[in-house]
Phi, psi and omega in degrees: 000143173246117184245128175234132182248128184236150182054041182263356188305317185262014185266159178277348176260146181267159173306313177308318182288323180300317182294312180300314183296314181299317179288323179298310179294320180298315181299325179290313185280321184222065186306324174276336185265336194298331182289340178276352192267141165238130186229132161260130176250122188239134173262123177208171176276105184270009174051040177074002182288324179189172173263344178198161174218157172237120179250139177257127179249338176235118194267328188225099351281160180287102186225348180245121183230163170229123177254121180252124178237149176298127177277163178083005182278172176284162175306313184298314183294319178295323175298311178301313187296318178298320181300315179300306182295328177292329174298318176298323179300315180300314182298316176290313181299325181266008177064027172283324181238132179226139174272124177261089189294325182289334176261004186043054181216177176239149172243123174240124179047041173086003180248128184276137178229141173259111184301333175285342179255348174247120181307141179314314185290346181258353181286124191296332179293322177288317176308311184294318185293309182295323176294317175289332182300316182296312176303315185289323180288318173305315181294319180297310178302317168306318182293313191274339177291339181266014175223087191299331175301318179293315183301317178293329179292319189269336184280135183281000000 
């Protein structure tokens, strides 16, 4: 994975940890694809609209993404958000999730959904992302807590 972090100076999570976390989760979610993925991680003020977004910028094949995260959150919250958004990266990269711009809809695993008619919490791509977020962040914390050198490297 090629990871670039922007506007990270005032965050509780470090650039090194964003890169390490992305690679750790990428290997778990997309073992054959993660090396071909490029992600810009941008911290910005999302003004209460959401805590994070995953944007796809290169569609065929889907390999370039932007993850936008709410700035000023705790390190633990940013890690959970990154895990959630990396699930969306996996969904786009494996073409499980597709944006159908002409129909103003999403296709998830071959089934078409209209986001205005499907509640956010009932959208299957969000159900997967919220579920995997918990497992991935737990695995990540278990992994780094058992390696004191990593903890020292990542904490400011």
